[in-house]
N, C-alpha and C positions, 0 to 999 in steps of 0.2 A: 275492825269487821264482823259481824256476829252472821251473817248469812251469805249465801252464794247466789245472789243477784247481778246480773248481768248488770254494769253502766254502758255508756258508749264506750267503744274499743278505743276511739281519734282521741276521748277526752284523757285515758292512760297511755296515748303516745304509741298506738301501734295503727296500722292499715287497715284500718276493718277487715277487706276483700282476702288479702293476705293472711290476718290471722281466724277465716274462716274457713280456708283453706284444712284446719284442725279437723272438721266435724266431717267432710268425707273421708278423710284417712279413717278416723274414727269406725267411720259407717263401714268400709271395704274390710277391714281386720275382723269384723263381725259379720257380716255379709260371707267371706272368704273360709268362715269357721278356725280361722287362728284365734281368737277370742270369744270368752263365752255374752262378754259384757264387760265396759270399762266408763271410765268418768276421768275428763280433764277439768282444771282448773287452771287460769290464769289469771295471776293479782299483779298491778302495779301503781304506784305513786298509792296507795290506799284504795286502790278502787278493783274488783273483779270484772276481769277485761274480757274473759270468756270460760264458761261455766256449761258445761254442757256431758252427758252420760248418757248410752246408748246399748242394747243388747240387753241380756239377763244377766240375774246373779245368782240364779239358780236354775238350770235348765230343767230338771226335772220337778222344781214347784212351777215353771213358770212362772217367777218373778222376774221383773227388771230392777234393772240395773238404776239406780238412781245415784242424784247425787247425796243421799243422806245415807245409802248401803255402808254397810259396816263390816269392815274388810279386816284380815289378816293382816299387820304389816311388818310383820317378822323385824328384820333391821334397822327398818328405820322406827323400831324401837330406842336402838342406840343412842343419837341424838339430846332426845330427853333424860336418857341417862347421864348422858354425860353433864345437860344443864344440873342435876342435882348433885355431882361431884362437885362441880364447881360452885355450887350453892354454899355448901360447908366450906369448900376452899376459903370462902369470900369472909366466912365468920374466922378463919387464922388457926382452925384444926387441925392441919396439916399444910407443907407446902408440895406444888407438885414433884419435886425430887425427892421427895423425902421416899426411903425403902417401904414399901406394901407389907413386910412382914412385921411394923412396928403396928400395925394392926390386926393384920391377917397372920402371925409366927407359924405358922405352917409353911410359907413360903421363905423361912427360912435358911435354906439350906439346898438350895436348888443345882439342880446336874443338868446338864447339855450334854445331847446325842452330837456323836462324832462317828460313830459306823456301827459294824456287826450286823447281826439279823435279827429277823424274828423270833428266833429263838434265845440269842444271847444279845444284845443289845449294848453297844463303849458307848461309855458316858465318860465328862470331865468335867469339874466343879465349876459352876457360873461364876465370871470374873469379875463379876457387881451383882447385886441387889435388884431384882424389878424395883421399879419405882413407879406413883400415881403415874405420871406421863407416859411411860412406859406402855401401860395398860389404854389410855386414851387414844394412843398412836399405833395401837394394834404394834408396838417394836418391844415387847417380853417376849418371846419367842415362844406363844402359845400357840394353838394351829385348833382345828375343829375337823372330828372324827371323820367329817361327813368328805373332804378334802379325798381320800382317796390317793395321797401321794409319798405318802413318806411312812419310814418305819414309826413314829411320833404318832401320826393320826392314826397308823393301824390299834396301838396300844389302847387309845382315845374310845375306839368301837370296842375292843376285848374288854375296857373298862367300864362299857356304859357310860361314858361321858356325854351327856344331855340335859342340858335346862330349859327342855319340856319337856320330860320325864312326868308321867304322871305320879309318882315314889319319890317317897325322902323329901328332905328340904336343900335351900338354898347352901345354907351352912355346910351340909352333910358333902352338897357336890361338888364344892369349892374346895372341898378337904379332897376329894379323890383327883379333883385338876393339881394340887400340888406336892401329890405322892409321884406325878410322872415327869420324866424329863423333858426340859424343855427341845424345841424345832433348833433353835439357834441362840446365842450368846446374847441378855439382852441390851436394846439399841442398836445390833448390827443388820438386822433385816427386817423388815415388813412381811407379817403373816395375819391373815385374816384370821379373828379367833373369838374365841371366848373370854377373851378381853374383859369385853364390856359388861358380860355376867359375874365375872370377878368383883368386878366395880358395885353391880348390887350387894354384894358380900360387903363391900368394903363401906355404901354408903349406910348400911343396916349398924353395921358394929360402929363406926365413928358417929353416928346418929341418934343411937342407940332404940333406932324404930325398926320394922320389921320393913324391909325394901319396897313394897307394893303399899304398904302406908304411908312411906314418905313421899317415894313417889307422886305419890293418887293426893296428897294434902300440900305439897310445895310446889310444884310443877302441874298437873293437869286439871285439877281442880282453879289453881290462881287465873289458869292460862284459858278458863271455861270448857275445856273441851269434854264438853258434857257425856259424849259418846268415846269414848275413849276407857281401856280398864285391859287387866288381865283377862277378864272372861264377858259375857255377854251376857244380859240380865235378860228374865221371859218378855221383858218389853221391847226390846231390840232387836228378838231372835229372829220376829218376818222378816227386818232387814241384812239380817247375817250372810252374806255369799258365800256359795260354795265353793273349793278349789278346783284347779285342773290340770292337768299335767296331757302330752300327748302320750298317746298308745304307738304302735310299732308303725299301723298306718299315715300317722298326722293328724290322727282325730284327737277329739276332746273326749278325755275321762275324769272322771273322779279322781281327786288326786290321794282321796282319802274319804272316810265316812263320817265325819265330826260337824258337817253343821248344825246338827243339831245334839252332839253329845257334848265332845271335848272340852268345851268353851263353855257349856252351862252354868259350870262350877266354877267358882276361885280354883286355881292350878295348885298343886304340892310345892312349885316350886316358880315363883315370881322371876321371868328371865328378861334380866335387864338390856342383852342382846337380841332377844325376838320373840316377846311374850307378848306385846299387846296387839289390838284391835283400836281401829280409829275409822276416818268420814275423811272424805274432802275437806268436810269444813272444818272439821275440830283442826287439820294437819296443816289447813292455809294459818290457822290461827298461832299454831306453833311458830311458821314461818317469817309469819308480820311480827312477832316477839322478835327474833333475829335480827331481822332490818330494823325493826326498831332500836335494836342496840342495848336488849333487856328488859323493856316497859310493853306492855299491852293495856288498852284500855284505862290507862293512868295509873297501871299496878307495875311493880317495877319487882320481877325475880331476878335478874343479873345486874351487877355494875355495867355499863359502857364497855369499860375497859376490859372487865372477864370476856364480855362476846366477842370483842377484837380480838384476845390472845387466841380463842377460840379458832377465828376465823382465820388465823395465821399459818402459815404451813411451818409444822416442826419438826420437818423431816432434811437432813446435809441436801437432799435434790428432790428429783422424783420418785414416784413409785417404782418407775423400771430402774433406774437405779439403785434403789432397794430389793431390789431381786424379784421384783412385781411385775412383770411387762406388760399381763395383762389380766384380767380378771372378769369374770362371765364373759358380758360380749362387747366389752369395753377394753380400749388400748389407755393402757397409763403411762407411758411418756408424757411428759408435760403437768402430771397431773401430782401436786401432794398429799400429806395427808394433814388436817389438824387437832384441835381436840375435840373428835368424834364426828368430823366430815372429810370428804376430801374436799381437798381447793385446786380451783384450776390456776395452774402458775403460768403457762403459757401454751392459748388456743391453736397459734401454727405447730407448738410441736406433737400435742392431741389430736390436730387434724380435722376438730371441729370447732363449729362457731362458740364463738362463750366469750366469757370476759374473767382476764386475771382478777382473782379474789372471791371469785363466784364459791360459793360452798354447796354441795349433793351428798347422797347416800340414796339407795333405796332397799327393798325388800326381797326374799325367797322368788314369792308368787310376783315379782313384777313389778310391783308398786315401787315408783320413786318418787324423786323432788328435789327441787335447786333451788338454791337463793343467790337472789344476785345481785347484792350490797350497791353496786353500782349505777347499774337501769332499776333501782327499787323494785325488784323485779324477784316473784314466787310462782313457781309450779308445781302443782302436784298432779301426780299420774296414778289414780289406784282402778287397778285389777286383779284375777286373781288366776296365774298361770305359770307352774312349777315345771322347770326352773327357770331366773332370771333370763340366764341365757338365750333361752329358745327362740326368740322375736328380738332383733334387735331395734324394739317401738321405742325404747330412751331416747335414740339417739335420733331417729326419725322425728321425735316430736322436738327434740332441742333444734334441730335445723327450723322445724316448721314456724316455733316461736319467736326464733331469734332474727327468722328472716322479715318477721312481719315487725318488726320496729321500723319507725316512721320518725321518732321525735324522743 
């Protein structure tokens, strides 16, 4: 699947009239001023069944949002980093239950927050070491500074834990994380976190190559994701999308002023948790590789059993039972987590159309994807609105897509 070229939706098993409902839904989002622009691509059975873009990529420049618009995908970087980890796992370089401290010794003596206040945080020793699997599943006890919910994430902010920072190195930032207490005992709770950024440093240490170099050479380039990287080269800058947020009157405003600056050069830190830019076509290639259980265009990136393991739920139950009843705009009842993706366990409990075994994730700026192996289906949503909880567009698109399945 090298290009986003429409085929007959009926040939892909869709009701064409039902699938066509996506387009007016997109148009309304733009006409009502809720989004500046967006694209949706739906692929099934190796075909592109729907590919549309509307609105603007940059309101100030007046550039159209197209199917090849380059957008910040933020946390949709995480699945690619997870693939890099699994490639090294397949080489026998570590086991998933290995303590990460064997490679990253700064995590040797972790402590866990148990109380106190901002002046003095009370901690206890971690009952066991953080493993590679803990990082892949966000059960390591790490967190994000932007959560603004606990004493631990307050320390992340105070210590400047930010893998998108413009100064420092990946190794230095990882070491700073290791000096702070954990939010919970390893494997006791699910907490969205900088875990995948730490995995980037783990990949670098195990492979002996800078993380960005490894990801580019072993994942991005073999997949033919030619517009995906940690920065935007000059040739692609005209296609780079501005990022928006709402002001107090719910009108669109620039989220930052970095359309032509922040991503113009390779970053100081390659964030495996949120640093990539990409396009709809590129991300559909990644989705196709997962659906093909590790191969794309006759090139194998992962063994099929490794992909199966990534797509399995690695939690004892769902995310709600692991302490996260909701995240962004989505309920996590009936949703588990694999090695880099959320995993649908029970659509009835999740109260959304879907299929047990489908995997998904999204990004801070409202981008999203999901992959449904049972239906041989992948969907990629590209837009740029921060935060992702601002609109329920991911859930709306799921309903529009699944309701159109006919065969």
